[in-house]
C-alpha positions as CSV (number, residue, x, y, z in Angstrom):
1,M,18.7,4.5,-23.8
2,H,19.9,5.5,-20.5
3,S,22.3,8.3,-19.7
4,R,25.9,6.9,-18.4
5,S,26.6,10.5,-16.3
6,G,25.6,8.8,-13.4
7,I,25.4,10.9,-9.8
8,S,25.2,8.8,-6.7
9,R,23.9,9.6,-3.3
10,R,27.1,10.9,-2.3
11,G,27.7,12.7,-5.3
12,M,24.2,14.9,-5.1
13,M,25.3,15.4,-1.6
14,A,29.0,15.7,-1.0
15,S,30.8,16.5,-4.1
16,T,28.8,19.6,-4.7
17,L,29.9,22.7,-4.1
18,G,26.9,23.8,-2.0
19,Y,27.4,20.9,-0.2
20,S,31.2,21.5,0.8
21,L,30.4,24.9,1.7
22,I,27.5,24.3,3.9
23,A,29.6,21.5,5.7
24,S,32.5,24.2,7.0
25,L,29.6,26.8,8.1
26,P,29.3,26.9,11.9
27,A,26.5,25.7,13.5
28,K,24.7,28.6,13.9
29,A,24.3,29.2,10.0
30,A,22.1,25.5,10.1
31,E,19.5,27.5,11.8
32,A,19.0,29.8,9.1
33,A,15.8,29.1,6.5
34,L,16.2,25.9,4.7
35,A,18.0,26.3,1.1
36,A,18.1,23.8,-2.1
37,T,20.1,24.5,-5.3
38,I,18.7,22.4,-8.0
39,Q,21.4,21.6,-10.4
40,A,19.5,20.8,-13.3
41,G,22.5,20.8,-15.8
42,N,24.3,17.9,-13.1
43,T,22.0,15.0,-14.5
44,G,22.2,11.3,-13.3
45,H,21.3,7.9,-15.0
46,R,17.6,7.7,-15.9
47,I,15.1,6.5,-13.5
48,S,13.4,3.2,-14.8
49,D,9.8,3.0,-14.8
50,F,10.3,-0.1,-13.4
51,M,11.3,1.4,-10.4
52,F,7.4,2.0,-9.6
53,G,7.1,-1.8,-10.0
54,G,5.0,-4.4,-7.9
55,F,5.7,-7.9,-6.2
56,L,2.7,-10.5,-5.7
57,E,2.6,-14.3,-5.0
58,H,0.4,-16.3,-4.2
59,G,0.7,-16.4,-0.5
60,G,-2.4,-17.7,1.1
61,N,-5.4,-16.1,-0.5
62,L,-4.0,-13.0,-1.9
63,I,-4.3,-13.5,-5.3
64,N,-7.3,-15.7,-5.0
65,F,-9.5,-12.9,-3.0
66,S,-8.1,-9.6,-5.0
67,L,-7.6,-10.2,-8.4
68,W,-9.4,-13.5,-9.0
69,S,-13.1,-13.5,-9.5
70,E,-14.1,-17.0,-8.2
71,V,-16.9,-16.9,-5.6
72,L,-16.1,-20.3,-4.2
73,D,-13.7,-21.7,-1.8
74,D,-12.7,-25.3,-2.2
75,R,-14.2,-25.8,-5.3
76,K,-12.5,-28.9,-6.2
77,F,-12.8,-30.2,-3.3
78,F,-9.6,-31.0,-1.2
79,H,-11.7,-31.0,2.0
80,P,-14.0,-33.8,2.6
81,V,-17.9,-32.2,2.5
82,N,-18.7,-32.8,6.2
83,S,-20.2,-30.4,9.0
84,T,-16.8,-30.9,11.0
85,P,-15.4,-27.4,10.6
86,L,-11.8,-26.4,9.6
87,P,-9.5,-26.1,12.3
88,P,-8.6,-22.2,13.1
89,M,-5.7,-20.5,11.2
90,K,-2.1,-20.2,13.2
91,S,-1.6,-17.1,11.5
92,R,-3.8,-14.1,10.0
93,R,-2.4,-11.7,7.8
94,G,-5.2,-9.7,6.2
95,P,-6.0,-10.9,2.9
96,M,-3.0,-13.7,3.0
97,V,-5.3,-16.0,5.0
98,N,-7.1,-19.3,4.1
99,T,-10.6,-19.1,4.6
100,A,-12.7,-21.1,7.0
101,R,-15.0,-21.7,4.5
102,K,-15.8,-25.5,3.0
103,W,-18.7,-27.4,1.4
104,M,-21.2,-28.8,4.4
105,P,-23.8,-31.5,3.5
106,V,-27.5,-30.6,3.0
107,G,-29.1,-33.6,5.0
108,P,-27.0,-36.0,7.5
109,D,-23.0,-36.4,7.5
110,E,-23.3,-40.0,6.2
111,D,-25.1,-39.3,3.0
112,V,-22.1,-37.7,1.5
113,T,-18.8,-39.9,0.8
114,M,-15.6,-38.9,-0.8
115,D,-15.2,-41.1,-3.8
116,R,-11.2,-41.8,-3.5
117,V,-11.0,-44.2,-6.4
118,A,-11.9,-42.1,-9.1
119,P,-12.0,-39.0,-8.5
120,Y,-12.6,-36.2,-11.1
121,V,-9.7,-34.0,-9.9
122,G,-7.4,-34.1,-6.9
123,A,-7.8,-37.0,-4.3
124,Q,-11.5,-37.0,-3.9
125,S,-14.6,-36.0,-5.1
126,P,-17.9,-36.1,-3.2
127,M,-20.5,-38.7,-3.8
128,V,-24.0,-37.8,-2.6
129,H,-26.1,-40.9,-1.6
130,L,-29.8,-39.6,-2.4
131,K,-32.9,-40.4,0.0
132,G,-36.3,-40.3,-1.8
133,A,-38.2,-37.2,-1.7
134,S,-36.1,-35.2,0.9
135,P,-33.3,-33.4,-0.7
136,R,-29.6,-34.5,0.0
137,G,-26.4,-32.7,-1.6
138,I,-24.0,-30.3,-0.7
139,A,-24.0,-26.6,-0.4
140,Q,-21.4,-23.5,0.8
141,D,-22.1,-20.6,3.1
142,G,-20.7,-16.9,3.7
143,L,-20.9,-16.2,-0.1
144,A,-19.9,-12.4,-0.7
145,L,-22.4,-11.4,-3.6
146,A,-23.0,-8.2,-5.5
147,K,-26.4,-7.2,-7.0
148,K,-25.3,-8.5,-10.5
149,D,-25.7,-11.5,-12.8
150,Y,-23.1,-14.5,-12.0
151,T,-22.0,-17.4,-14.1
152,G,-20.4,-20.7,-13.3
153,R,-20.3,-24.3,-14.1
154,I,-20.9,-27.6,-12.4
155,V,-19.0,-31.1,-13.3
156,I,-21.7,-33.9,-12.2
157,A,-22.3,-37.5,-12.8
158,A,-25.5,-39.0,-11.8
159,E,-27.5,-42.4,-11.3
160,G,-31.0,-42.4,-10.5
161,A,-31.1,-38.8,-9.4
162,E,-34.3,-36.6,-10.0
163,D,-34.6,-32.8,-10.1
164,I,-30.8,-31.8,-9.6
165,T,-31.1,-28.4,-8.7
166,A,-28.2,-25.7,-8.4
167,T,-29.8,-22.5,-6.0
168,L,-27.8,-19.2,-5.3
169,I,-29.7,-17.5,-2.0
170,W,-29.2,-13.9,-0.9
171,G,-30.8,-12.7,2.2
172,S,-34.5,-13.5,1.6
173,G,-34.0,-14.0,-2.2
174,R,-33.1,-17.2,-4.5
175,Q,-32.9,-18.6,-7.7
176,S,-32.7,-21.9,-8.9
177,V,-31.5,-23.8,-12.1
178,K,-32.3,-27.1,-13.3
179,I,-28.8,-29.6,-14.1
180,D,-29.1,-32.2,-16.9
181,A,-26.7,-34.8,-15.8
182,G,-26.0,-38.4,-17.2
183,R,-23.8,-41.3,-16.0
184,E,-20.5,-39.8,-17.1
185,W,-18.7,-36.7,-16.2
186,K,-20.3,-33.4,-17.7
187,T,-19.7,-30.0,-17.4
188,V,-22.7,-28.0,-17.4
189,P,-23.1,-24.0,-17.3
190,L,-25.0,-22.1,-14.6
191,S,-26.6,-19.0,-14.7
192,F,-28.2,-16.7,-11.8
193,T,-29.0,-12.9,-11.3
194,C,-28.1,-12.1,-7.9
195,K,-30.8,-9.2,-6.8
196,G,-29.4,-8.4,-3.6
197,A,-25.8,-7.6,-2.0
198,T,-24.4,-9.9,1.0
199,T,-21.5,-11.1,2.5
200,N,-23.4,-14.4,4.0
201,G,-24.8,-16.0,0.7
202,R,-25.2,-19.7,-0.2
203,I,-25.0,-22.1,-3.0
204,E,-26.4,-25.7,-2.8
205,I,-26.3,-28.3,-5.2
206,T,-29.2,-30.7,-4.4
207,A,-31.1,-33.6,-5.6
208,K,-34.0,-36.3,-5.0
209,G,-34.2,-39.9,-5.7
210,T,-32.8,-43.2,-5.1
211,G,-29.5,-43.2,-6.6
212,T,-26.3,-41.1,-6.4
213,F,-25.0,-38.0,-7.9
214,R,-21.3,-37.0,-8.1
215,V,-19.4,-33.6,-8.2
216,G,-16.1,-33.2,-9.6
217,A,-15.7,-29.3,-9.8
218,V,-18.0,-26.5,-9.3
219,S,-17.2,-22.7,-10.3
220,L,-19.4,-19.6,-9.8
221,M,-17.9,-15.7,-11.1
222,P,-19.7,-12.4,-11.8
223,A,-20.6,-12.4,-15.4
224,D,-18.6,-9.3,-15.8
225,N,-14.9,-11.1,-15.2
226,I,-12.3,-10.6,-17.5
227,N,-10.8,-13.9,-18.6
228,G,-11.2,-15.0,-14.9
229,F,-10.2,-11.9,-13.5
230,R,-12.6,-9.0,-11.2
231,A,-13.3,-6.4,-13.4
232,D,-13.0,-3.9,-10.7
233,T,-9.5,-4.7,-9.4
234,I,-8.2,-5.2,-13.1
235,A,-9.4,-1.6,-13.6
236,L,-7.6,-0.1,-10.7
237,M,-4.5,-2.1,-11.4
238,K,-4.4,-1.1,-14.8
239,E,-4.8,2.7,-13.2
240,M,-2.0,2.2,-11.7
241,D,0.1,2.0,-14.5
242,C,2.5,-0.5,-12.9
243,K,5.1,-1.4,-15.6
244,I,6.7,-4.6,-14.2
245,L,5.3,-7.4,-11.9
246,R,7.2,-9.7,-10.2
247,L,5.2,-13.2,-9.8
248,P,4.0,-15.7,-8.7
249,G,6.4,-15.6,-5.8
250,G,8.2,-15.3,-3.2
251,N,8.7,-17.9,-0.5
252,F,5.4,-19.4,-2.0
253,I,7.7,-20.5,-5.7
254,S,10.3,-22.8,-4.0
255,A,7.9,-25.5,-3.7
256,Y,5.5,-24.4,-6.7
257,D,4.7,-26.9,-9.6
258,W,3.9,-25.1,-12.3
259,K,2.5,-27.8,-14.5
260,N,-0.3,-28.3,-11.9
261,T,-1.6,-24.8,-13.1
262,I,-1.8,-25.0,-16.9
263,G,-4.3,-26.6,-19.0
264,D,-8.5,-27.2,-18.1
265,P,-8.9,-25.5,-14.7
266,D,-11.2,-28.2,-13.2
267,K,-8.8,-30.6,-13.9
268,R,-5.9,-28.7,-12.1
269,P,-5.5,-30.4,-8.9
270,P,-6.0,-28.5,-5.6
271,I,-2.9,-28.7,-3.4
272,E,-1.9,-27.8,0.0
273,D,0.9,-25.2,-0.1
274,P,3.6,-26.2,2.1
275,V,5.4,-22.9,2.5
276,W,2.5,-20.8,3.9
277,S,0.9,-23.9,5.9
278,Q,4.1,-23.9,8.0
279,Q,3.1,-20.4,9.1
280,M,-0.5,-19.9,8.9
281,G,-2.0,-23.3,9.1
282,Q,-3.3,-25.3,6.2
283,V,-3.7,-23.3,3.1
284,V,-4.9,-24.8,-0.1
285,Q,-4.3,-23.4,-3.6
286,P,-6.8,-24.4,-6.6
287,N,-4.4,-23.6,-9.2
288,D,-7.2,-21.5,-10.8
289,A,-4.6,-18.4,-11.6
290,G,-2.0,-20.3,-13.4
291,V,0.7,-19.7,-15.6
292,D,-1.1,-18.8,-18.9
293,E,-3.9,-17.0,-16.4
294,L,-1.4,-14.4,-14.8
295,L,0.5,-13.7,-18.3
296,Q,-2.9,-12.5,-19.5
297,M,-3.5,-10.5,-16.3
298,C,-0.3,-8.7,-17.1
299,R,-1.4,-7.9,-20.5
300,L,-4.8,-6.6,-19.4
301,I,-3.3,-4.5,-16.6
302,G,-0.2,-3.5,-19.0
303,A,2.6,-4.9,-17.0
304,E,5.8,-6.3,-17.7
305,P,5.8,-9.9,-16.4
306,Y,9.0,-10.7,-14.5
307,W,8.5,-14.6,-13.7
308,C,10.0,-16.4,-11.1
309,V,11.2,-19.9,-11.0
310,N,11.3,-22.4,-8.5
311,T,15.0,-23.5,-8.0
312,G,14.0,-24.8,-4.3
313,F,12.3,-28.1,-5.1
314,G,12.6,-27.6,-8.7
315,E,15.3,-28.8,-10.9
316,P,17.2,-27.1,-14.1
317,R,14.5,-29.4,-16.4
318,S,11.7,-27.7,-15.1
319,G,13.2,-24.0,-15.6
320,A,13.6,-24.9,-19.1
321,E,10.3,-26.5,-19.6
322,I,8.5,-23.5,-18.1
323,L,10.5,-21.2,-20.2
324,E,9.8,-23.2,-23.8
325,Y,5.9,-23.0,-22.3
326,V,6.1,-19.7,-21.9
327,N,8.3,-18.4,-24.9
328,G,8.4,-21.2,-27.2
329,A,7.1,-21.6,-30.7
330,A,4.2,-23.9,-31.0
331,T,6.5,-26.3,-32.8
332,T,8.2,-27.2,-29.6
333,E,7.2,-29.8,-27.3
334,W,6.1,-27.3,-24.5
335,G,4.9,-24.8,-26.9
336,A,2.7,-27.2,-28.5
337,K,1.1,-27.9,-25.2
338,R,0.8,-23.7,-24.6
339,A,-0.9,-24.0,-28.3
340,A,-3.0,-26.7,-27.2
341,N,-4.0,-24.5,-23.7
342,G,-5.7,-22.2,-25.9
343,H,-2.7,-19.7,-26.7
344,P,-0.8,-20.5,-29.8
345,E,1.4,-17.5,-29.8
346,P,4.4,-17.3,-27.4
347,W,4.0,-15.0,-24.5
348,R,7.5,-13.7,-25.1
349,V,8.6,-12.9,-21.4
350,H,12.0,-11.5,-21.4
351,Y,12.5,-10.8,-17.5
352,W,13.0,-14.0,-15.4
353,N,13.9,-14.3,-11.8
354,I,15.9,-17.7,-11.1
355,G,15.2,-18.2,-7.7
356,N,13.5,-16.3,-4.5
357,E,16.0,-16.0,-1.5
358,M,17.8,-19.2,-1.6
359,Y,20.5,-17.8,0.8
360,G,17.5,-18.3,3.7
361,H,17.3,-21.5,5.5
362,W,13.7,-20.8,6.0
363,Q,13.5,-21.4,1.8
364,M,12.3,-24.7,1.0
365,G,15.0,-26.5,-0.8
366,F,18.0,-24.3,0.9
367,M,21.2,-25.9,0.4
368,D,25.2,-25.1,1.0
369,P,25.8,-22.2,-1.1
370,E,28.8,-24.2,-3.0
371,Q,25.8,-26.3,-4.1
372,Y,23.4,-23.8,-5.1
373,F,26.0,-21.8,-6.9
374,I,26.4,-25.0,-9.2
375,K,22.5,-25.2,-9.3
376,H,22.2,-22.0,-10.4
377,K,24.5,-22.2,-13.4
378,L,23.0,-25.5,-14.1
379,F,19.5,-23.3,-14.4
380,A,20.8,-20.5,-16.5
381,A,22.5,-23.0,-19.0
382,A,19.4,-24.8,-19.4
383,M,16.8,-21.7,-19.8
384,R,19.2,-19.9,-21.9
385,K,19.7,-22.8,-24.2
386,V,16.2,-22.5,-24.5
387,D,15.7,-18.7,-25.1
388,P,19.5,-17.1,-25.1
389,T,17.6,-13.5,-25.3
390,I,16.1,-13.8,-21.6
391,F,17.0,-11.4,-18.8
392,I,17.8,-13.0,-15.7
393,A,17.8,-11.9,-12.2
394,A,19.1,-14.1,-9.4
395,P,19.1,-13.9,-5.5
396,G,21.6,-11.6,-4.2
397,G,21.9,-11.8,-0.5
398,F,24.3,-8.9,0.1
399,V,26.4,-8.6,3.2
400,D,24.0,-6.2,4.7
401,E,21.0,-8.0,3.9
402,I,22.4,-11.5,5.4
403,T,24.1,-9.6,8.7
404,T,20.6,-8.0,9.8
405,G,19.0,-11.2,9.7
406,Q,17.1,-11.8,6.2
407,G,19.4,-14.4,5.3
408,I,21.0,-16.2,8.2
409,M,22.2,-19.5,7.3
410,P,22.4,-22.0,10.1
411,D,26.1,-22.3,10.3
412,S,26.2,-18.4,11.0
413,G,29.4,-18.2,12.6
414,G,30.1,-14.7,13.3
415,I,27.8,-11.6,13.6
416,K,28.8,-9.1,11.3
417,V,28.9,-10.6,7.8
418,E,32.4,-10.1,6.1
419,Y,33.0,-9.9,2.2
420,G,34.3,-13.0,1.1
421,S,32.9,-15.1,3.6
422,K,30.6,-18.0,3.4
423,R,27.9,-16.2,4.5
424,D,28.5,-13.5,1.7
425,W,26.1,-15.0,-0.5
426,G,25.9,-12.1,-2.9
427,G,30.1,-12.2,-3.0
428,G,29.6,-15.9,-3.9
429,M,27.6,-15.1,-6.8
430,L,29.7,-12.9,-8.0
431,K,32.5,-14.9,-7.6
432,N,31.1,-18.2,-8.9
433,C,28.2,-17.5,-11.2
434,W,29.8,-14.1,-12.9
435,G,28.1,-14.2,-16.5
436,T,25.1,-15.7,-15.7
437,F,22.9,-13.1,-14.6
438,D,21.7,-9.7,-15.8
439,A,20.8,-8.6,-12.1
440,L,21.1,-9.5,-8.6
441,Q,18.3,-9.3,-6.3
442,T,17.8,-7.9,-2.9
443,H,14.9,-7.5,-0.5
444,T,14.2,-5.6,2.7
445,Y,11.4,-5.4,5.4
446,P,12.6,-3.1,7.9
447,P,11.1,-3.1,11.3
448,E,9.8,-0.2,12.9
449,D,10.7,-0.5,16.6
450,T,14.1,-1.9,16.6
451,R,18.0,-1.4,15.2
452,F,20.4,-4.3,14.6
453,D,23.1,-4.1,17.1
454,L,26.2,-5.4,15.4
455,A,28.2,-5.9,18.7
456,L,25.3,-8.1,20.2
457,G,24.2,-9.6,17.0
458,K,20.6,-9.2,17.3
459,R,17.5,-6.4,17.1
460,V,17.0,-4.1,20.0
461,P,14.2,-1.9,20.8
462,V,14.7,1.6,20.0
463,T,12.7,5.0,19.8
464,R,13.0,7.1,16.9
465,T,11.4,10.4,15.9
466,L,9.0,10.8,12.8
467,V,11.8,11.7,10.4
468,E,14.0,8.8,11.8
469,W,11.3,6.7,11.6
470,A,10.0,7.8,7.8
471,R,13.6,7.2,6.8
472,M,14.4,3.5,7.8
473,P,13.3,2.0,4.3
474,A,15.7,4.5,2.6
475,Q,18.4,3.7,5.3
476,R,18.2,0.0,4.0
477,I,18.2,1.3,0.5
478,A,21.4,2.9,1.4
479,T,23.1,0.1,3.1
480,M,22.5,-2.2,0.2
481,A,24.3,0.5,-2.0
482,D,27.2,0.6,0.5
483,S,27.5,-3.0,-0.1
484,W,27.3,-2.6,-3.9
485,E,30.2,-0.1,-3.7
486,G,32.1,-2.8,-1.5
487,Y,31.4,-5.7,-4.1
488,K,32.5,-2.9,-7.1
489,E,35.8,-2.8,-5.1
490,R,36.3,-6.5,-5.2
491,F,34.8,-7.0,-8.5
492,P,35.7,-4.5,-10.7
493,A,33.9,-5.8,-13.5
494,L,30.8,-4.2,-12.1
495,K,32.3,-0.7,-12.7
496,D,30.9,-1.1,-16.2
497,G,27.3,-0.9,-15.1
498,K,25.9,-3.5,-17.0
499,V,25.2,-5.9,-13.6
500,K,21.8,-4.3,-12.1
501,V,20.3,-4.7,-8.7
502,Y,16.7,-5.4,-8.5
503,F,15.3,-4.7,-5.2
504,D,12.3,-6.8,-6.0
505,E,10.9,-6.9,-2.8
506,W,10.4,-4.1,-0.1
507,A,8.0,-2.8,2.3
508,Y,7.7,-1.1,5.6
509,H,4.9,-0.3,8.2
510,F,2.2,-2.8,6.1
511,Q,-0.5,-0.4,7.0
512,A,-2.1,1.9,4.1
513,D,-2.1,4.8,6.2
514,Y,-1.0,8.3,5.2
515,K,2.4,8.0,7.8
516,G,3.3,5.2,5.8
517,C,3.1,7.3,2.4
518,L,6.0,9.3,4.4
519,A,8.3,6.6,4.1
520,I,7.6,5.0,0.5
521,A,8.2,8.5,-0.5
522,R,11.7,8.9,1.3
523,A,12.4,5.4,-0.2
524,F,11.5,6.6,-3.9
525,H,14.1,9.4,-3.2
526,E,16.7,7.0,-2.1
527,F,15.9,4.7,-5.3
528,F,16.5,7.8,-7.5
529,R,19.8,8.5,-6.0
530,H,21.2,5.2,-7.1
531,S,19.7,4.9,-10.5
532,D,23.1,4.1,-11.8
533,F,22.4,0.2,-10.8
534,I,19.0,0.2,-9.1
535,D,16.9,-0.5,-12.1
536,M,14.0,-1.9,-10.5
537,A,11.8,-2.2,-7.1
538,G,8.9,-4.6,-6.5
539,Y,6.4,-3.3,-3.6
540,T,5.3,-6.1,-1.3
541,M,2.5,-6.7,-2.3
542,A,1.2,-5.1,-5.3
543,T,-2.1,-5.5,-4.1
544,A,-1.1,-3.1,-1.3
545,W,-2.0,-0.1,-3.9
546,L,-5.9,-1.3,-3.3
547,S,-8.1,-1.6,-0.5
548,F,-10.9,-4.2,-1.3
549,D,-13.1,-6.9,0.0
550,R,-14.7,-9.8,-2.2
551,T,-16.6,-7.6,-4.2
552,N,-15.7,-3.9,-3.9
553,S,-12.5,-2.2,-4.4
554,V,-10.6,1.6,-4.6
555,I,-7.1,2.9,-4.7
556,S,-5.4,2.7,-1.4
557,T,-3.6,5.4,0.6
558,T,-0.3,3.3,-0.5
559,G,-1.7,3.3,-4.4
560,R,-1.9,6.8,-4.5
561,I,1.7,7.8,-3.0
562,F,3.0,5.4,-6.1
563,Q,0.4,7.2,-8.4
564,L,1.9,10.9,-7.4
565,Y,5.5,9.6,-8.1
566,N,4.9,7.1,-10.9
567,R,2.6,9.9,-12.8
568,H,4.2,13.1,-12.4
569,F,7.8,12.8,-10.9
570,G,10.7,13.1,-13.7
571,R,12.9,10.4,-15.0
572,I,16.0,12.2,-15.3
573,P,17.3,12.8,-12.0
574,V,19.6,16.0,-11.1
575,A,21.4,17.2,-8.2
576,V,20.1,18.5,-5.0
577,S,22.8,20.8,-2.7
578,G,21.5,22.7,0.3
579,N,22.7,24.4,3.5
580,S,21.7,21.9,5.8
581,P,23.2,18.3,5.7
582,V,21.8,15.0,7.5
583,P,23.1,14.5,10.7
584,P,25.9,12.2,11.4
585,V,25.6,8.7,11.9
586,Q,24.4,7.4,15.6
587,Y,25.4,3.7,15.3
588,P,28.3,1.6,14.0
589,I,28.3,1.5,10.5
590,G,27.1,-1.9,9.0
591,G,23.8,-4.1,8.9
592,D,20.9,-1.6,8.9
593,Q,23.3,1.7,9.5
594,P,24.4,3.4,6.1
595,K,27.8,4.8,6.1
596,V,26.0,8.1,5.6
597,N,22.4,8.9,6.7
598,T,19.9,9.1,4.2
599,G,18.4,12.5,3.0
600,S,19.2,15.4,1.1
601,P,21.2,18.4,2.5
602,T,17.9,20.2,3.2
603,H,17.4,18.7,6.6
604,P,14.8,17.7,8.0
605,L,13.3,18.4,4.6
606,D,14.3,15.4,1.8
607,V,14.5,16.7,-1.3
608,S,14.5,15.4,-4.9
609,A,14.3,16.4,-8.5
610,A,14.3,15.0,-11.7
611,L,13.7,16.7,-15.5
612,M,10.9,15.0,-17.6
613,P,12.3,12.8,-20.2
614,D,11.5,15.4,-22.9
615,R,13.4,17.9,-20.6
616,K,10.5,20.6,-20.8
617,A,9.6,20.5,-17.3
618,L,11.8,20.6,-14.0
619,V,10.0,18.1,-10.7
620,V,11.1,19.0,-7.2
621,A,9.7,16.7,-4.9
622,V,10.0,17.3,-0.9
623,V,9.0,15.4,1.8
624,N,8.4,16.8,5.3
625,A,8.1,14.3,8.2
626,T,7.9,16.7,11.0
627,D,5.2,18.3,12.9
628,A,6.4,22.0,12.1
629,A,6.3,24.1,8.9
630,H,9.5,24.5,7.2
631,P,10.1,28.1,5.3
632,L,12.3,26.4,2.0
633,T,13.9,28.4,-0.5
634,L,14.5,26.9,-3.9
635,S,16.9,28.2,-6.8
636,L,17.1,26.7,-10.0
637,E,20.5,26.3,-11.8
638,G,20.5,25.5,-15.8
639,F,17.2,25.7,-16.0
640,R,14.8,28.8,-17.0
641,P,10.9,28.4,-15.6
642,A,7.9,29.7,-16.9
643,A,6.1,32.2,-14.6
644,Q,3.4,29.6,-13.5
645,G,4.0,26.2,-12.3
646,R,1.7,23.0,-10.8
647,C,2.3,21.6,-7.4
648,L,0.8,17.9,-7.2
649,W,0.4,17.0,-3.6
650,L,-1.1,14.2,-1.3
651,K,-4.4,15.7,0.3
652,N,-4.8,14.0,3.5
653,S,-6.9,14.3,6.7
654,G,-3.6,13.4,9.2
655,L,-1.2,10.5,9.5
656,A,-3.9,8.1,10.4
657,A,-5.6,8.9,6.7
658,Q,-6.8,5.9,4.8
659,N,-8.6,4.9,1.4
660,A,-11.1,1.9,2.6
661,V,-13.8,0.4,0.8
662,G,-16.7,1.7,1.6
663,K,-15.6,4.8,3.0
664,A,-14.9,8.5,2.0
665,P,-11.5,8.5,0.5
666,E,-9.1,10.3,3.0
667,V,-6.2,10.5,0.7
668,T,-6.4,11.9,-2.8
669,I,-3.8,13.6,-5.3
670,A,-4.4,17.3,-5.5
671,E,-3.4,20.0,-7.6
672,R,-2.6,23.5,-7.1
673,S,-1.1,26.4,-9.1
674,F,1.9,28.4,-7.9
675,D,4.2,31.6,-8.7
676,A,7.1,29.7,-10.4
677,T,9.3,32.7,-10.4
678,A,9.2,33.0,-6.7
679,K,12.1,31.6,-4.4
680,S,10.5,31.1,-1.1
681,F,8.0,28.2,-0.3
682,T,6.8,27.1,3.2
683,I,6.4,23.4,3.1
684,V,3.2,22.2,5.5
685,P,3.7,19.9,8.6
686,Y,3.7,16.1,7.3
687,A,3.4,17.5,3.4
688,I,4.5,15.3,0.5
689,E,4.7,17.6,-2.6
690,L,5.7,17.7,-6.0
691,Y,6.6,21.2,-7.7
692,R,6.4,20.9,-11.6
693,F,8.2,23.8,-13.4
694,E,7.4,24.3,-17.1
695,A,10.6,25.4,-19.3
696,A,10.3,29.1,-20.2
């Protein structure tokens, strides 16, 4: 159960006696040493564990290259087998890029044709035409292999072929296994022991004779895979202790046909992803990490699945059908299909996201808002008929988000989005769809070097200090909170607190360095200040918590800041007052400028505090996004500490510090003891520190 004594950011900053007094002090007083009073008796709404959630989507090869263990690309032959390379990508986004690897002929191109009349799966399967004693076949280069055992399979049919062989090659080493094939399609297991790590391995499927052989699908995975997932990255994701994971999209979801992702993986057709192909060049999804696999992954890492449903190209029946597939009894039509696919027990997914960013004209299936509101209600009704107990989150598109360009519609009209206007998607959802959702979503990706100019209606360059830079995600959280207050005035039913906000996509900087940790920590603090209605946040992407290549992985710098707060910060927020208010706003309010700049009244330090759930400890978090040390006096009200405390902090080698595969970690969670009876502390430059006071 959650406390209802909610304290807002303004409640923490402006309504406390300490803040009221400080606001009236002369400027000279602000030059004194910083002081913070932690009011342990003034508690707020419990911070949800979902605040440290993640977002994950099938963007390019993000899931395929990080969590899924398949070594081979294009394993079901979307591309023809020939020596013509794939075209270069339009855009490259780290792991969210399509690989240039494809299958090539062993021998002349003309000796491999594509059977489009009776393919095993998809549109085509390669047919190899043999030429006597000279081997012919197909091969794939550039494989990332570790020094370990591999298992796999090949779906094959042959006529007249002799000595059909699968060969795995690493450096100067190789291993061949014989393949027994007949005239009909047959799945044959493969097994190899790779005796040397490489990033340029090769697999060959070859034969001799005078006939032909056809290949329907090939798979190769490390033998230590866990239900098809990588053992190393799954272990690290479990270590992250993410309590909720939004998946499988994202923009990807609006052209996603979930029915292509269930059943026998070798019979799931490979498809071109129209969403990411538009941005990056041709992106192909093998549909291997499908519905059941992703839900299994959530169980493996201990995360609650928060499933996103296609309301772009999808229609209400598809929403009801996937819900029945996931949650229905084995006696229902789609529950029986799930049972036949090896999962007799329902997955019992509670959290459902009906639609992604449907307010955005870039979204597949975008439509006029008045039509979409009807579509949403049809989805919600159809899905709740299948399972009335589900929790539904719907696209919010609040006035701040739409104003700054996150959701500009083609008929955008003016510049600043007004409440109640056609562009006010969130207001339209509240007016037209009330009662059909439990939460509204919002997303933000604030830029680092621009601000939104309300007069010009566009972003303009801006130079920021590090403190201003680090608070940008928090600023966007605050503008959303301002918008929510505006909606509460117009829709008083929101004041009962039953409808929540899911901030289920957010990110900033997109570089896993220590500098980014300063911004993430400040974002956490702002989330905590609005825990009365922000009930979930999903970081983009959850795989950013890891640094990985195709065979190895470590916890990234971003992962460490999430672990620091998720493991060690309290869950019952308490008020913080101080003697140094945040500076006044610089720009007109609206868009990406909140009514009150974010932070605690201990500027430039940002202080947040919370009791542990059992109230036996109080944790005070301090972020110093400056290059100077700052003395800080801490006073605890309503909490008597024991003599000794513990400080958890991010030990780092500088703002550029990163944790990367193959290198010594540059950011770690460190611990030291401190005198909890002391009043004065020195907060070193660039510090992120959590002071834990045990109850006496």
